[in-house]
C-alpha positions as CSV (number, residue, x, y, z in Angstrom):
1,G,32.1,-20.9,-34.8
2,F,28.7,-21.5,-33.3
3,E,25.8,-21.3,-35.9
4,L,22.2,-22.0,-35.8
5,K,20.9,-24.2,-38.7
6,A,17.5,-24.1,-40.2
7,E,16.3,-26.9,-38.0
8,D,17.5,-25.0,-34.9
9,C,15.8,-21.8,-35.9
10,A,12.6,-23.7,-36.6
11,R,12.5,-25.2,-33.1
12,L,13.2,-21.8,-31.6
13,Q,10.5,-20.3,-33.6
14,Q,8.0,-23.0,-32.5
15,E,8.9,-22.3,-28.9
16,A,8.5,-18.6,-29.4
17,I,5.1,-19.2,-30.9
18,Q,4.1,-21.0,-27.7
19,Y,5.2,-18.0,-25.6
20,H,3.4,-15.7,-28.0
21,H,0.1,-17.6,-27.5
22,R,0.7,-17.4,-23.7
23,Y,1.4,-13.6,-23.5
24,I,-1.6,-13.0,-25.7
25,C,-3.8,-15.0,-23.1
26,L,-2.1,-13.1,-20.2
27,F,-2.9,-9.8,-21.8
28,Q,-6.6,-10.8,-21.9
29,L,-6.3,-11.8,-18.2
30,E,-4.7,-8.4,-17.5
31,D,-1.5,-10.2,-16.1
32,Y,0.7,-7.4,-17.7
33,E,3.8,-8.4,-15.8
34,G,3.5,-11.8,-17.3
35,V,3.1,-10.3,-20.7
36,I,6.3,-8.2,-20.2
37,R,8.2,-11.3,-19.0
38,D,7.2,-13.5,-21.9
39,A,7.8,-10.7,-24.4
40,E,11.3,-10.1,-23.0
41,R,12.1,-13.7,-23.2
42,N,11.1,-13.8,-26.9
43,L,13.1,-10.7,-27.7
44,E,16.2,-12.4,-26.2
45,V,15.5,-15.4,-28.5
46,F,15.2,-13.2,-31.5
47,D,18.4,-11.5,-30.6
48,F,20.0,-14.8,-30.1
49,V,18.8,-16.1,-33.5
50,E,19.8,-12.8,-35.2
51,H,23.3,-13.2,-33.8
52,F,23.9,-16.9,-34.6
53,A,21.6,-17.8,-37.5
54,E,23.5,-19.1,-40.5
55,S,21.8,-16.8,-42.9
56,D,19.9,-13.5,-42.8
57,G,16.8,-15.3,-44.1
58,L,16.7,-17.4,-41.0
59,A,17.2,-14.5,-38.7
60,W,14.3,-12.7,-40.6
61,S,12.1,-15.7,-39.9
62,L,11.8,-14.5,-36.3
63,Q,12.8,-10.8,-36.8
64,Q,9.6,-10.2,-38.8
65,F,7.6,-10.7,-35.7
66,R,9.5,-8.2,-33.5
67,P,7.0,-5.2,-34.2
68,Q,4.1,-7.3,-33.0
69,L,6.2,-8.4,-29.9
70,L,7.2,-4.8,-29.1
71,M,3.6,-3.6,-29.5
72,M,2.4,-6.1,-26.9
73,Q,5.2,-5.2,-24.5
74,I,4.4,-1.5,-24.9
75,R,0.6,-2.2,-24.4
76,A,1.3,-4.2,-21.3
77,R,3.7,-1.5,-19.9
78,G,1.3,1.3,-20.8
79,A,-1.6,-0.6,-19.2
80,L,0.4,-0.9,-15.9
81,A,1.1,2.9,-16.0
82,L,-2.6,3.6,-16.7
83,K,-3.7,1.5,-13.6
84,R,-1.6,4.0,-11.7
85,D,-3.4,6.9,-13.6
86,N,0.0,7.8,-14.9
87,F,-1.1,9.1,-18.3
88,A,2.3,11.0,-18.9
89,A,4.2,7.7,-18.4
90,T,1.8,5.9,-20.7
91,I,2.1,8.4,-23.5
92,R,5.9,8.4,-23.1
93,L,6.0,4.6,-23.4
94,I,3.8,4.6,-26.5
95,E,5.9,7.4,-28.2
96,E,9.1,5.6,-27.4
97,G,7.7,2.3,-28.5
98,L,6.5,3.7,-31.8
99,E,10.1,5.1,-32.4
100,E,11.5,1.7,-31.5
101,I,9.3,-0.1,-34.0
102,R,10.0,2.6,-36.7
103,E,13.8,2.1,-36.0
104,F,13.5,-1.5,-36.5
105,Y,12.0,-1.1,-39.9
106,R,14.7,1.4,-40.8
107,E,17.5,-0.9,-39.7
108,Q,16.0,-3.8,-41.6
109,S,15.6,-1.5,-44.8
110,R,11.9,-2.3,-44.7
111,I,10.4,1.2,-44.9
112,D,7.7,-0.3,-47.1
113,L,6.5,-2.3,-44.1
114,M,6.6,0.6,-41.7
115,E,4.0,2.5,-43.7
116,Q,1.5,-0.4,-43.6
117,S,2.4,-1.6,-40.1
118,G,-0.7,-2.6,-38.2
119,E,1.3,-2.4,-35.0
120,I,2.2,1.3,-35.7
121,H,-1.4,2.1,-36.6
122,S,-2.7,0.4,-33.5
123,L,-0.3,2.2,-31.2
124,E,-0.9,5.6,-32.7
125,A,-4.7,5.0,-32.4
126,W,-4.2,4.0,-28.7
127,L,-2.0,7.2,-28.2
128,D,-4.8,9.4,-29.6
129,D,-7.3,7.6,-27.3
130,I,-5.1,8.1,-24.2
131,N,-4.5,11.8,-25.1
132,G,-8.2,12.2,-25.3
133,Q,-8.7,10.6,-21.9
134,R,-5.9,12.2,-19.9
135,P,-6.9,14.8,-17.4
136,L,-6.0,18.3,-18.5
137,S,-3.2,20.3,-16.7
138,E,-4.1,23.6,-15.1
139,R,-2.4,25.4,-18.1
140,E,-4.5,23.4,-20.6
141,K,-7.7,24.2,-18.7
142,L,-6.9,27.9,-18.6
143,E,-5.9,27.8,-22.4
144,H,-9.2,26.2,-23.3
145,A,-11.0,28.7,-21.1
146,L,-9.3,31.6,-22.8
147,T,-10.1,30.2,-26.3
148,D,-13.7,29.8,-25.3
149,A,-14.1,33.2,-23.7
150,V,-12.6,34.8,-26.9
151,E,-14.9,32.8,-29.1
152,R,-17.8,33.9,-27.1
153,E,-16.5,37.5,-27.1
154,D,-16.5,37.6,-23.4
155,Y,-13.4,39.7,-23.2
156,E,-13.7,40.4,-19.4
157,K,-13.5,36.7,-18.8
158,A,-10.7,36.4,-21.4
159,A,-8.7,39.0,-19.5
160,K,-9.1,37.3,-16.2
161,V,-8.1,33.9,-17.7
162,R,-5.1,35.5,-19.5
163,D,-4.0,37.0,-16.1
164,A,-4.4,33.6,-14.5
165,L,-2.1,32.1,-17.2
166,R,0.4,34.9,-16.7
167,N,0.3,34.1,-12.9
168,L,0.9,30.4,-13.7
169,N,4.0,31.3,-15.7
170,T,5.5,33.4,-13.0
171,Q,5.0,30.6,-10.4
172,R,7.4,28.4,-12.3
């Protein structure tokens, strides 16, 4: 029988806004653990309101900010992975986060918002940036070298690179 009234939801939203301001500052200070902590706290509040609000409209008053909150959490987790030069983990976190945000819009039947989501566009741009910065694997280096040798019509080099690629395949 417990229910959150409009006044309760407004108070919780005000408190969530204070946490929002703090995790934005923490992000600028590169305190990514603090960002994650505050974002998780706000997600718990959003879930609480979703469960107990007396109406869907009241629940949406907080839920509408979930994509932004998820984006900040993803960026903080990704930044921590990048500090460890773990590009693969960063890419995985961004891709999973993008799917989580898209799923949120689908669950809310707000596909229209998904298409114009600044959070999705921001994370996709960051993903492109990370993919451009990450070191190439041995396979990728060889594939690029093969393409380059063929384009230059250096078939002797292309054959050597092709053999190196085959050797790489047999080692696995």
